[in-house]
N, CA, C, O and the ligand as a Tripos MOL2 file, in Angstrom:
@<TRIPOS>MOLECULE
protein
  281   279    71     0     0
PROTEIN
NO_CHARGES

@<TRIPOS>ATOM
      1 N         168.1750  118.1080  -45.3660 N.3       1 MET1
      2 CA        166.8230  117.7640  -45.8040 C.3       1 MET1
      3 C         165.9410  118.9920  -45.7440 C.2       1 MET1
      4 O         166.0530  119.8310  -44.8500 O.2       1 MET1
      5 N         165.0730  119.0670  -46.7110 N.am      2 THR2
      6 CA        164.1800  120.2260  -46.7990 C.3       2 THR2
      7 C         162.7460  119.7950  -46.5490 C.2       2 THR2
      8 O         162.2540  118.8480  -47.1620 O.2       2 THR2
      9 N         162.0910  120.4880  -45.6570 N.am      3 LEU3
     10 CA        160.6950  120.1650  -45.3610 C.3       3 LEU3
     11 C         159.7790  121.0600  -46.1850 C.2       3 LEU3
     12 O         160.0140  122.2580  -46.3380 O.2       3 LEU3
     13 N         158.7330  120.4400  -46.7080 N.am      4 THR4
     14 CA        157.7100  121.2500  -47.3720 C.3       4 THR4
     15 C         156.8250  121.8670  -46.2920 C.2       4 THR4
     16 O         156.8710  121.4520  -45.1340 O.2       4 THR4
     17 N         156.0360  122.8390  -46.6650 N.am      5 ASP5
     18 CA        155.1770  123.5100  -45.6880 C.3       5 ASP5
     19 C         154.2420  122.5510  -44.9560 C.2       5 ASP5
     20 O         154.1510  122.6070  -43.7300 O.2       5 ASP5
     21 N         153.5390  121.6610  -45.6880 N.am      6 PRO6
     22 CA        152.6650  120.7220  -44.9530 C.3       6 PRO6
     23 C         153.4510  119.8590  -43.9810 C.2       6 PRO6
     24 O         152.9740  119.5720  -42.8830 O.2       6 PRO6
     25 N         154.6410  119.4440  -44.3680 N.am      7 GLN7
     26 CA        155.4620  118.6250  -43.4620 C.3       7 GLN7
     27 C         155.8420  119.4320  -42.2280 C.2       7 GLN7
     28 O         155.8530  118.9200  -41.1090 O.2       7 GLN7
     29 N         156.1480  120.6810  -42.4530 N.am      8 LEU8
     30 CA        156.5290  121.5470  -41.3420 C.3       8 LEU8
     31 C         155.3450  121.7300  -40.3940 C.2       8 LEU8
     32 O         155.5030  121.7090  -39.1740 O.2       8 LEU8
     33 N         154.1530  121.9090  -40.9790 N.am      9 ASP9
     34 CA        152.9550  122.0420  -40.1530 C.3       9 ASP9
     35 C         152.7440  120.8020  -39.2950 C.2       9 ASP9
     36 O         152.4400  120.8970  -38.1060 O.2       9 ASP9
     37 N         152.9110  119.6290  -39.9230 N.am     10 ASP10
     38 CA        152.7400  118.3810  -39.1800 C.3      10 ASP10
     39 C         153.7500  118.2970  -38.0500 C.2      10 ASP10
     40 O         153.4220  117.8970  -36.9330 O.2      10 ASP10
     41 N         154.9760  118.6750  -38.3540 N.am     11 LEU11
     42 CA        156.0370  118.6090  -37.3450 C.3      11 LEU11
     43 C         155.7120  119.5430  -36.1850 C.2      11 LEU11
     44 O         155.8740  119.1800  -35.0190 O.2      11 LEU11
     45 N         155.2530  120.7450  -36.5140 N.am     12 ILE12
     46 CA        154.9200  121.7190  -35.4770 C.3      12 ILE12
     47 C         153.8080  121.1790  -34.5900 C.2      12 ILE12
     48 O         153.8490  121.3140  -33.3670 O.2      12 ILE12
     49 N         152.8030  120.5600  -35.2330 N.am     13 LYS13
     50 CA        151.7060  119.9790  -34.4610 C.3      13 LYS13
     51 C         152.2090  118.8300  -33.6110 C.2      13 LYS13
     52 O         151.8230  118.6890  -32.4510 O.2      13 LYS13
     53 N         153.0840  117.9980  -34.2020 N.am     14 ALA14
     54 CA        153.5610  116.8070  -33.5110 C.3      14 ALA14
     55 C         154.3250  117.1610  -32.2440 C.2      14 ALA14
     56 O         154.2160  116.4640  -31.2350 O.2      14 ALA14
     57 N         155.0950  118.2380  -32.2920 N.am     15 ILE15
     58 CA        155.8710  118.5920  -31.1020 C.3      15 ILE15
     59 C         155.1760  119.6560  -30.2720 C.2      15 ILE15
     60 O         155.7200  120.1340  -29.2760 O.2      15 ILE15
     61 N         153.9650  120.0270  -30.6870 N.am     16 GLY16
     62 CA        153.1560  120.9080  -29.8530 C.3      16 GLY16
     63 C         153.6290  122.3510  -29.8350 C.2      16 GLY16
     64 O         153.3520  123.0910  -28.8910 O.2      16 GLY16
     65 N         154.3380  122.7460  -30.8730 N.am     17 LEU17
     66 CA        154.8050  124.1320  -30.9280 C.3      17 LEU17
     67 C         153.8050  124.9950  -31.6790 C.2      17 LEU17
     68 O         153.0810  124.5290  -32.5590 O.2      17 LEU17
     69 N         153.7880  126.2610  -31.3060 N.am     18 LYS18
     70 CA        152.9820  127.1840  -32.0790 C.3      18 LYS18
     71 C         153.8620  127.7990  -33.1510 C.2      18 LYS18
     72 O         155.0670  127.9590  -32.9580 O.2      18 LYS18
     73 N         153.2580  128.1440  -34.2820 N.am     19 LYS19
     74 CA        154.0320  128.8230  -35.3150 C.3      19 LYS19
     75 C         154.4830  130.1650  -34.7870 C.2      19 LYS19
     76 O         153.6860  130.8950  -34.1990 O.2      19 LYS19
     77 N         155.7460  130.5070  -34.9830 N.am     20 PRO20
     78 CA        156.2460  131.7700  -34.4490 C.3      20 PRO20
     79 C         155.5050  132.9730  -35.0030 C.2      20 PRO20
     80 O         155.3050  133.9560  -34.2900 O.2      20 PRO20
     81 N         155.0950  132.9100  -36.2600 N.am     21 SER21
     82 CA        154.4400  134.0670  -36.8520 C.3      21 SER21
     83 C         152.9880  133.7600  -37.1800 C.2      21 SER21
     84 O         152.4280  134.2880  -38.1410 O.2      21 SER21
     85 N         152.3810  132.8890  -36.3580 N.am     22 GLY22
     86 CA        150.9840  132.5250  -36.6180 C.3      22 GLY22
     87 C         150.0610  133.6890  -36.3540 C.2      22 GLY22
     88 O         150.4030  134.6160  -35.6180 O.2      22 GLY22
     89 N         148.8970  133.6370  -36.9530 N.am     23 GLY23
     90 CA        147.9460  134.7230  -36.7600 C.3      23 GLY23
     91 C         147.2050  134.6120  -35.4430 C.2      23 GLY23
     92 O         146.5560  135.5650  -35.0110 O.2      23 GLY23
     93 N         147.2970  133.4480  -34.7970 N.am     24 GLN24
     94 CA        146.5530  133.2760  -33.5540 C.3      24 GLN24
     95 C         147.3370  133.8430  -32.3910 C.2      24 GLN24
     96 O         148.5580  133.7100  -32.3160 O.2      24 GLN24
     97 N         146.6200  134.4710  -31.4980 N.am     25 ARG25
     98 CA        147.3050  135.0860  -30.3660 C.3      25 ARG25
     99 C         147.3650  134.1210  -29.1950 C.2      25 ARG25
    100 O         148.3380  133.3840  -29.0370 O.2      25 ARG25
    101 N         146.3280  134.1290  -28.3780 N.am     26 LYS26
    102 CA        146.3740  133.2720  -27.1960 C.3      26 LYS26
    103 C         145.9870  131.8450  -27.5450 C.2      26 LYS26
    104 O         145.1410  131.6300  -28.4130 O.2      26 LYS26
    105 N         146.5910  130.8710  -26.8830 N.am     27 PRO27
    106 CA        146.1090  129.5080  -27.0480 C.3      27 PRO27
    107 C         144.7380  129.3910  -26.3890 C.2      27 PRO27
    108 O         144.4620  130.0560  -25.3910 O.2      27 PRO27
    109 N         143.8910  128.5490  -26.9470 N.am     28 ILE28
    110 CA        142.5490  128.3860  -26.3830 C.3      28 ILE28
    111 C         142.6390  127.6020  -25.0830 C.2      28 ILE28
    112 O         143.3180  126.5780  -24.9930 O.2      28 ILE28
    113 N         141.9340  128.1130  -24.0780 N.am     29 ALA29
    114 CA        141.8740  127.4110  -22.7940 C.3      29 ALA29
    115 C         140.7840  126.3570  -22.8940 C.2      29 ALA29
    116 O         139.6620  126.5670  -22.4330 O.2      29 ALA29
    117 N         141.1200  125.2150  -23.5010 N.am     30 HIS30
    118 CA        140.1160  124.1910  -23.7410 C.3      30 HIS30
    119 C         139.5310  123.6760  -22.4290 C.2      30 HIS30
    120 O         140.2050  123.5940  -21.4020 O.2      30 HIS30
    121 N         138.2470  123.3320  -22.5120 N.am     31 GLY31
    122 CA        137.5920  122.7650  -21.3380 C.3      31 GLY31
    123 C         137.0910  123.8260  -20.3750 C.2      31 GLY31
    124 O         136.7120  123.5060  -19.2480 O.2      31 GLY31
    125 N         137.0810  125.0900  -20.8020 N.am     32 THR32
    126 CA        136.5670  126.1560  -19.9560 C.3      32 THR32
    127 C         135.5390  126.9670  -20.7520 C.2      32 THR32
    128 O         135.4980  126.9010  -21.9800 O.2      32 THR32
    129 N         134.7150  127.7290  -20.0360 N.am     33 VAL33
    130 CA        133.7410  128.5820  -20.7220 C.3      33 VAL33
    131 C         134.4840  129.5870  -21.5890 C.2      33 VAL33
    132 O         134.0400  129.9030  -22.6930 O.2      33 VAL33
    133 N         135.6090  130.0900  -21.0990 N.am     34 ASN34
    134 CA        136.4050  131.0290  -21.8890 C.3      34 ASN34
    135 C         136.9060  130.3720  -23.1710 C.2      34 ASN34
    136 O         136.9260  130.9940  -24.2330 O.2      34 ASN34
    137 N         137.3080  129.1160  -23.0580 N.am     35 GLY35
    138 CA        137.7620  128.3950  -24.2410 C.3      35 GLY35
    139 C         136.6500  128.3160  -25.2730 C.2      35 GLY35
    140 O         136.8860  128.5050  -26.4660 O.2      35 GLY35
    141 N         135.4420  128.0380  -24.8140 N.am     36 ALA36
    142 CA        134.2970  127.9720  -25.7270 C.3      36 ALA36
    143 C         134.1050  129.3130  -26.4140 C.2      36 ALA36
    144 O         133.8220  129.3700  -27.6110 O.2      36 ALA36
    145 N         134.2610  130.3980  -25.6530 N.am     37 LYS37
    146 CA        134.1240  131.7360  -26.2440 C.3      37 LYS37
    147 C         135.1960  131.9590  -27.2980 C.2      37 LYS37
    148 O         134.9370  132.5450  -28.3500 O.2      37 LYS37
    149 N         136.4140  131.4810  -27.0030 N.am     38 GLN38
    150 CA        137.5070  131.6640  -27.9590 C.3      38 GLN38
    151 C         137.2140  130.9200  -29.2650 C.2      38 GLN38
    152 O         137.4880  131.4270  -30.3530 O.2      38 GLN38
    153 N         136.6530  129.7120  -29.1420 N.am     39 HIS39
    154 CA        136.2780  128.9830  -30.3500 C.3      39 HIS39
    155 C         135.2770  129.8020  -31.1460 C.2      39 HIS39
    156 O         135.4220  129.9540  -32.3590 O.2      39 HIS39
    157 N         134.2660  130.3280  -30.4740 N.am     40 ARG40
    158 CA        133.2210  131.0850  -31.1660 C.3      40 ARG40
    159 C         133.8140  132.3340  -31.8040 C.2      40 ARG40
    160 O         133.4570  132.7020  -32.9230 O.2      40 ARG40
    161 N         134.7180  132.9790  -31.0850 N.am     41 TRP41
    162 CA        135.3700  134.1820  -31.5940 C.3      41 TRP41
    163 C         136.1040  133.8750  -32.8900 C.2      41 TRP41
    164 O         136.1350  134.6850  -33.8170 O.2      41 TRP41
    165 N         136.6970  132.6790  -32.9310 N.am     42 ARG42
    166 CA        137.4410  132.2850  -34.1350 C.3      42 ARG42
    167 C         136.5500  131.6520  -35.1850 C.2      42 ARG42
    168 O         137.0250  131.2220  -36.2360 O.2      42 ARG42
    169 N         135.2620  131.5960  -34.9010 N.am     43 LYS43
    170 CA        134.2870  130.9940  -35.8260 C.3      43 LYS43
    171 C         134.6920  129.5620  -36.1670 C.2      43 LYS43
    172 O         134.6470  129.1540  -37.3270 O.2      43 LYS43
    173 N         135.0790  128.8180  -35.1620 N.am     44 GLU44
    174 CA        135.4020  127.4200  -35.3990 C.3      44 GLU44
    175 C         134.5370  126.5670  -34.4820 C.2      44 GLU44
    176 O         134.0770  127.0500  -33.4480 O.2      44 GLU44
    177 N         134.3080  125.3040  -34.8440 N.am     45 PRO45
    178 CA        133.4740  124.4490  -34.0030 C.3      45 PRO45
    179 C         134.1270  124.2100  -32.6490 C.2      45 PRO45
    180 O         135.3480  124.1000  -32.5360 O.2      45 PRO45
    181 N         133.2900  124.1340  -31.6380 N.am     46 LEU46
    182 CA        133.8210  123.8910  -30.3000 C.3      46 LEU46
    183 C         134.3040  122.4490  -30.1870 C.2      46 LEU46
    184 O         133.6760  121.5270  -30.7070 O.2      46 LEU46
    185 N         135.4280  122.2720  -29.5000 N.am     47 CYS47
    186 CA        135.8910  120.9170  -29.2570 C.3      47 CYS47
    187 C         135.0840  120.3380  -28.0950 C.2      47 CYS47
    188 O         134.3770  121.0600  -27.3930 O.2      47 CYS47
    189 N         135.2000  119.0440  -27.9090 N.am     48 TYR48
    190 CA        134.3530  118.3720  -26.9320 C.3      48 TYR48
    191 C         134.4920  118.9480  -25.5160 C.2      48 TYR48
    192 O         133.4780  119.2660  -24.8940 O.2      48 TYR48
    193 N         135.7140  119.0900  -24.9900 N.am     49 PRO49
    194 CA        135.8370  119.6380  -23.6240 C.3      49 PRO49
    195 C         135.2090  121.0260  -23.4930 C.2      49 PRO49
    196 O         134.6200  121.3500  -22.4620 O.2      49 PRO49
    197 N         135.3350  121.8430  -24.5390 N.am     50 CYS50
    198 CA        134.7670  123.1890  -24.4770 C.3      50 CYS50
    199 C         133.2500  123.1400  -24.5170 C.2      50 CYS50
    200 O         132.5840  123.9290  -23.8460 O.2      50 CYS50
    201 N         132.6910  122.2110  -25.3070 N.am     51 ARG51
    202 CA        131.2260  122.0820  -25.3390 C.3      51 ARG51
    203 C         130.7130  121.7030  -23.9550 C.2      51 ARG51
    204 O         129.7120  122.2410  -23.4830 O.2      51 ARG51
    205 N         131.4110  120.7710  -23.3100 N.am     52 ILE52
    206 CA        131.0040  120.3300  -21.9700 C.3      52 ILE52
    207 C         131.0760  121.4970  -21.0000 C.2      52 ILE52
    208 O         130.1600  121.7150  -20.2080 O.2      52 ILE52
    209 N         132.1760  122.2480  -21.0660 N.am     53 ALA53
    210 CA        132.3720  123.3580  -20.1410 C.3      53 ALA53
    211 C         131.3010  124.4230  -20.3490 C.2      53 ALA53
    212 O         130.7820  124.9920  -19.3890 O.2      53 ALA53
    213 N         130.9770  124.6840  -21.6120 N.am     54 GLU54
    214 CA        129.9700  125.7030  -21.8820 C.3      54 GLU54
    215 C         128.6090  125.2480  -21.3690 C.2      54 GLU54
    216 O         127.8630  126.0290  -20.7780 O.2      54 GLU54
    217 N         128.2950  123.9740  -21.6020 N.am     55 ALA55
    218 CA        127.0160  123.4490  -21.1240 C.3      55 ALA55
    219 C         126.9590  123.5450  -19.6040 C.2      55 ALA55
    220 O         125.9240  123.9010  -19.0400 O.2      55 ALA55
    221 N         128.0640  123.2290  -18.9450 N.am     56 ALA56
    222 CA        128.1080  123.3080  -17.4860 C.3      56 ALA56
    223 C         127.9480  124.7490  -17.0420 C.2      56 ALA56
    224 O         127.2660  125.0240  -16.0540 O.2      56 ALA56
    225 N         128.5720  125.6750  -17.7630 N.am     57 GLY57
    226 CA        128.4580  127.0920  -17.4190 C.3      57 GLY57
    227 C         127.0280  127.5730  -17.5460 C.2      57 GLY57
    228 O         126.5400  128.3380  -16.7140 O.2      57 GLY57
    229 N         126.3490  127.1090  -18.6120 N.am     58 GLN58
    230 CA        124.9550  127.5180  -18.7810 C.3      58 GLN58
    231 C         124.0930  126.9360  -17.6820 C.2      58 GLN58
    232 O         123.1510  127.5790  -17.2190 O.2      58 GLN58
    233 N         124.4120  125.7160  -17.2590 N.am     59 ARG59
    234 CA        123.6670  125.1090  -16.1470 C.3      59 ARG59
    235 C         123.8670  125.9430  -14.8870 C.2      59 ARG59
    236 O         122.9250  126.1870  -14.1340 O.2      59 ARG59
    237 N         125.1140  126.3780  -14.6670 N.am     60 ASP60
    238 CA        125.4050  127.1770  -13.4750 C.3      60 ASP60
    239 C         124.6240  128.4790  -13.4980 C.2      60 ASP60
    240 O         124.0650  128.8960  -12.4830 O.2      60 ASP60
    241 N         124.5870  129.1220  -14.6660 N.am     61 ARG61
    242 CA        123.8540  130.3890  -14.7500 C.3      61 ARG61
    243 C         122.3720  130.1640  -14.5080 C.2      61 ARG61
    244 O         121.7230  130.9510  -13.8190 O.2      61 ARG61
    245 N         121.8320  129.0840  -15.0770 N.am     62 ALA62
    246 CA        120.4170  128.7810  -14.8830 C.3      62 ALA62
    247 C         120.1530  128.5240  -13.4090 C.2      62 ALA62
    248 O         119.1320  128.9550  -12.8720 O.2      62 ALA62
    249 N         121.0700  127.8230  -12.7540 N.am     63 ALA63
    250 CA        120.9020  127.5360  -11.3330 C.3      63 ALA63
    251 C         120.9730  128.8340  -10.5390 C.2      63 ALA63
    252 O         120.2330  129.0080   -9.5710 O.2      63 ALA63
    253 N         121.8610  129.7510  -10.9410 N.am     64 ALA64
    254 CA        122.0030  131.0100  -10.2270 C.3      64 ALA64
    255 C         120.7210  131.8200  -10.3240 C.2      64 ALA64
    256 O         120.3190  132.4750   -9.3630 O.2      64 ALA64
    257 N         120.0730  131.7750  -11.4990 N.am     65 ARG65
    258 CA        118.8160  132.5090  -11.6600 C.3      65 ARG65
    259 C         117.7470  131.9790  -10.7360 C.2      65 ARG65
    260 O         116.8930  132.7260  -10.2600 O.2      65 ARG65
    261 N         117.7990  130.6710  -10.4820 N.am     66 LYS66
    262 CA        116.8030  130.0790   -9.5960 C.3      66 LYS66
    263 C         117.1550  130.3020   -8.1300 C.2      66 LYS66
    264 O         116.3970  129.9140   -7.2410 O.2      66 LYS66
    265 N         118.2840  130.9150   -7.8820 N.am     67 GLY67
    266 CA        118.6630  131.1950   -6.5080 C.3      67 GLY67
    267 C         119.3760  130.0390   -5.8380 C.2      67 GLY67
    268 O         119.5230  130.0110   -4.6160 O.2      67 GLY67
    269 N         119.8160  129.0900   -6.6380 N.am     68 VAL68
    270 CA        120.5630  127.9690   -6.0580 C.3      68 VAL68
    271 C         122.0290  128.3850   -5.9480 C.2      68 VAL68
    272 O         122.6330  128.8190   -6.9290 O.2      68 VAL68
    273 N         122.5780  128.2530   -4.7840 N.am     69 THR69
    274 CA        123.9870  128.6140   -4.6110 C.3      69 THR69
    275 C         124.7950  127.3480   -4.3780 C.2      69 THR69
    276 O         124.2920  126.3220   -3.9200 O.2      69 THR69
    277 N         126.0670  127.4690   -4.7150 N.am     70 LYS70
    278 CA        126.9270  126.3020   -4.5370 C.3      70 LYS70
    279 C         127.4290  126.2200   -3.1120 C.2      70 LYS70
    280 O         128.1710  125.2980   -2.7710 O.2      70 LYS70
    281 ZN        138.3160  123.7670  -27.0770 Zn       71 ZN71
@<TRIPOS>BOND
     1     1     2 1
     2     2     3 1
     3     3     4 2
     4     3     5 am
     5     5     6 1
     6     6     7 1
     7     7     8 2
     8     7     9 am
     9     9    10 1
    10    10    11 1
    11    11    12 2
    12    11    13 am
    13    13    14 1
    14    14    15 1
    15    15    16 2
    16    15    17 am
    17    17    18 1
    18    18    19 1
    19    19    20 2
    20    19    21 am
    21    21    22 1
    22    22    23 1
    23    23    24 2
    24    23    25 am
    25    25    26 1
    26    26    27 1
    27    27    28 2
    28    27    29 am
    29    29    30 1
    30    30    31 1
    31    31    32 2
    32    31    33 am
    33    33    34 1
    34    34    35 1
    35    35    36 2
    36    35    37 am
    37    37    38 1
    38    38    39 1
    39    39    40 2
    40    39    41 am
    41    41    42 1
    42    42    43 1
    43    43    44 2
    44    43    45 am
    45    45    46 1
    46    46    47 1
    47    47    48 2
    48    47    49 am
    49    49    50 1
    50    50    51 1
    51    51    52 2
    52    51    53 am
    53    53    54 1
    54    54    55 1
    55    55    56 2
    56    55    57 am
    57    57    58 1
    58    58    59 1
    59    59    60 2
    60    59    61 am
    61    61    62 1
    62    62    63 1
    63    63    64 2
    64    63    65 am
    65    65    66 1
    66    66    67 1
    67    67    68 2
    68    67    69 am
    69    69    70 1
    70    70    71 1
    71    71    72 2
    72    71    73 am
    73    73    74 1
    74    74    75 1
    75    75    76 2
    76    75    77 am
    77    77    78 1
    78    78    79 1
    79    79    80 2
    80    79    81 am
    81    81    82 1
    82    82    83 1
    83    83    84 2
    84    83    85 am
    85    85    86 1
    86    86    87 1
    87    87    88 2
    88    87    89 am
    89    89    90 1
    90    90    91 1
    91    91    92 2
    92    91    93 am
    93    93    94 1
    94    94    95 1
    95    95    96 2
    96    95    97 am
    97    97    98 1
    98    98    99 1
    99    99   100 2
   100    99   101 am
   101   101   102 1
   102   102   103 1
   103   103   104 2
   104   103   105 am
   105   105   106 1
   106   106   107 1
   107   107   108 2
   108   107   109 am
   109   109   110 1
   110   110   111 1
   111   111   112 2
   112   111   113 am
   113   113   114 1
   114   114   115 1
   115   115   116 2
   116   115   117 am
   117   117   118 1
   118   118   119 1
   119   119   120 2
   120   119   121 am
   121   121   122 1
   122   122   123 1
   123   123   124 2
   124   123   125 am
   125   125   126 1
   126   126   127 1
   127   127   128 2
   128   127   129 am
   129   129   130 1
   130   130   131 1
   131   131   132 2
   132   131   133 am
   133   133   134 1
   134   134   135 1
   135   135   136 2
   136   135   137 am
   137   137   138 1
   138   138   139 1
   139   139   140 2
   140   139   141 am
   141   141   142 1
   142   142   143 1
   143   143   144 2
   144   143   145 am
   145   145   146 1
   146   146   147 1
   147   147   148 2
   148   147   149 am
   149   149   150 1
   150   150   151 1
   151   151   152 2
   152   151   153 am
   153   153   154 1
   154   154   155 1
   155   155   156 2
   156   155   157 am
   157   157   158 1
   158   158   159 1
   159   159   160 2
   160   159   161 am
   161   161   162 1
   162   162   163 1
   163   163   164 2
   164   163   165 am
   165   165   166 1
   166   166   167 1
   167   167   168 2
   168   167   169 am
   169   169   170 1
   170   170   171 1
   171   171   172 2
   172   171   173 am
   173   173   174 1
   174   174   175 1
   175   175   176 2
   176   175   177 am
   177   177   178 1
   178   178   179 1
   179   179   180 2
   180   179   181 am
   181   181   182 1
   182   182   183 1
   183   183   184 2
   184   183   185 am
   185   185   186 1
   186   186   187 1
   187   187   188 2
   188   187   189 am
   189   189   190 1
   190   190   191 1
   191   191   192 2
   192   191   193 am
   193   193   194 1
   194   194   195 1
   195   195   196 2
   196   195   197 am
   197   197   198 1
   198   198   199 1
   199   199   200 2
   200   199   201 am
   201   201   202 1
   202   202   203 1
   203   203   204 2
   204   203   205 am
   205   205   206 1
   206   206   207 1
   207   207   208 2
   208   207   209 am
   209   209   210 1
   210   210   211 1
   211   211   212 2
   212   211   213 am
   213   213   214 1
   214   214   215 1
   215   215   216 2
   216   215   217 am
   217   217   218 1
   218   218   219 1
   219   219   220 2
   220   219   221 am
   221   221   222 1
   222   222   223 1
   223   223   224 2
   224   223   225 am
   225   225   226 1
   226   226   227 1
   227   227   228 2
   228   227   229 am
   229   229   230 1
   230   230   231 1
   231   231   232 2
   232   231   233 am
   233   233   234 1
   234   234   235 1
   235   235   236 2
   236   235   237 am
   237   237   238 1
   238   238   239 1
   239   239   240 2
   240   239   241 am
   241   241   242 1
   242   242   243 1
   243   243   244 2
   244   243   245 am
   245   245   246 1
   246   246   247 1
   247   247   248 2
   248   247   249 am
   249   249   250 1
   250   250   251 1
   251   251   252 2
   252   251   253 am
   253   253   254 1
   254   254   255 1
   255   255   256 2
   256   255   257 am
   257   257   258 1
   258   258   259 1
   259   259   260 2
   260   259   261 am
   261   261   262 1
   262   262   263 1
   263   263   264 2
   264   263   265 am
   265   265   266 1
   266   266   267 1
   267   267   268 2
   268   267   269 am
   269   269   270 1
   270   270   271 1
   271   271   272 2
   272   271   273 am
   273   273   274 1
   274   274   275 1
   275   275   276 2
   276   275   277 am
   277   277   278 1
   278   278   279 1
   279   279   280 2
@<TRIPOS>SUBSTRUCTURE
     1 MET1         2 RESIDUE 1 A MET
     2 THR2         6 RESIDUE 1 A THR
     3 LEU3        10 RESIDUE 1 A LEU
     4 THR4        14 RESIDUE 1 A THR
     5 ASP5        18 RESIDUE 1 A ASP
     6 PRO6        22 RESIDUE 1 A PRO
     7 GLN7        26 RESIDUE 1 A GLN
     8 LEU8        30 RESIDUE 1 A LEU
     9 ASP9        34 RESIDUE 1 A ASP
    10 ASP10       38 RESIDUE 1 A ASP
    11 LEU11       42 RESIDUE 1 A LEU
    12 ILE12       46 RESIDUE 1 A ILE
    13 LYS13       50 RESIDUE 1 A LYS
    14 ALA14       54 RESIDUE 1 A ALA
    15 ILE15       58 RESIDUE 1 A ILE
    16 GLY16       62 RESIDUE 1 A GLY
    17 LEU17       66 RESIDUE 1 A LEU
    18 LYS18       70 RESIDUE 1 A LYS
    19 LYS19       74 RESIDUE 1 A LYS
    20 PRO20       78 RESIDUE 1 A PRO
    21 SER21       82 RESIDUE 1 A SER
    22 GLY22       86 RESIDUE 1 A GLY
    23 GLY23       90 RESIDUE 1 A GLY
    24 GLN24       94 RESIDUE 1 A GLN
    25 ARG25       98 RESIDUE 1 A ARG
    26 LYS26      102 RESIDUE 1 A LYS
    27 PRO27      106 RESIDUE 1 A PRO
    28 ILE28      110 RESIDUE 1 A ILE
    29 ALA29      114 RESIDUE 1 A ALA
    30 HIS30      118 RESIDUE 1 A HIS
    31 GLY31      122 RESIDUE 1 A GLY
    32 THR32      126 RESIDUE 1 A THR
    33 VAL33      130 RESIDUE 1 A VAL
    34 ASN34      134 RESIDUE 1 A ASN
    35 GLY35      138 RESIDUE 1 A GLY
    36 ALA36      142 RESIDUE 1 A ALA
    37 LYS37      146 RESIDUE 1 A LYS
    38 GLN38      150 RESIDUE 1 A GLN
    39 HIS39      154 RESIDUE 1 A HIS
    40 ARG40      158 RESIDUE 1 A ARG
    41 TRP41      162 RESIDUE 1 A TRP
    42 ARG42      166 RESIDUE 1 A ARG
    43 LYS43      170 RESIDUE 1 A LYS
    44 GLU44      174 RESIDUE 1 A GLU
    45 PRO45      178 RESIDUE 1 A PRO
    46 LEU46      182 RESIDUE 1 A LEU
    47 CYS47      186 RESIDUE 1 A CYS
    48 TYR48      190 RESIDUE 1 A TYR
    49 PRO49      194 RESIDUE 1 A PRO
    50 CYS50      198 RESIDUE 1 A CYS
    51 ARG51      202 RESIDUE 1 A ARG
    52 ILE52      206 RESIDUE 1 A ILE
    53 ALA53      210 RESIDUE 1 A ALA
    54 GLU54      214 RESIDUE 1 A GLU
    55 ALA55      218 RESIDUE 1 A ALA
    56 ALA56      222 RESIDUE 1 A ALA
    57 GLY57      226 RESIDUE 1 A GLY
    58 GLN58      230 RESIDUE 1 A GLN
    59 ARG59      234 RESIDUE 1 A ARG
    60 ASP60      238 RESIDUE 1 A ASP
    61 ARG61      242 RESIDUE 1 A ARG
    62 ALA62      246 RESIDUE 1 A ALA
    63 ALA63      250 RESIDUE 1 A ALA
    64 ALA64      254 RESIDUE 1 A ALA
    65 ARG65      258 RESIDUE 1 A ARG
    66 LYS66      262 RESIDUE 1 A LYS
    67 GLY67      266 RESIDUE 1 A GLY
    68 VAL68      270 RESIDUE 1 A VAL
    69 THR69      274 RESIDUE 1 A THR
    70 LYS70      278 RESIDUE 1 A LYS
    71 ZN71       281 GROUP 0 **** ****
């Protein structure tokens, strides 16, 4: 059986594999401030966990400016 490219893409996504010769380097660390940065670097919309993490990171920085420590 021969798979077309879209079918192959679906299969790769379904089994969670990365394309061997994909242009993307590191996988995004979703749910972290770094992950949010990676989304921005790739000019793609942030996923929900990354938006939450970024918002939390900004809250932490704002708290740090006020002198609140954890
Ligand atoms: Zn993400």
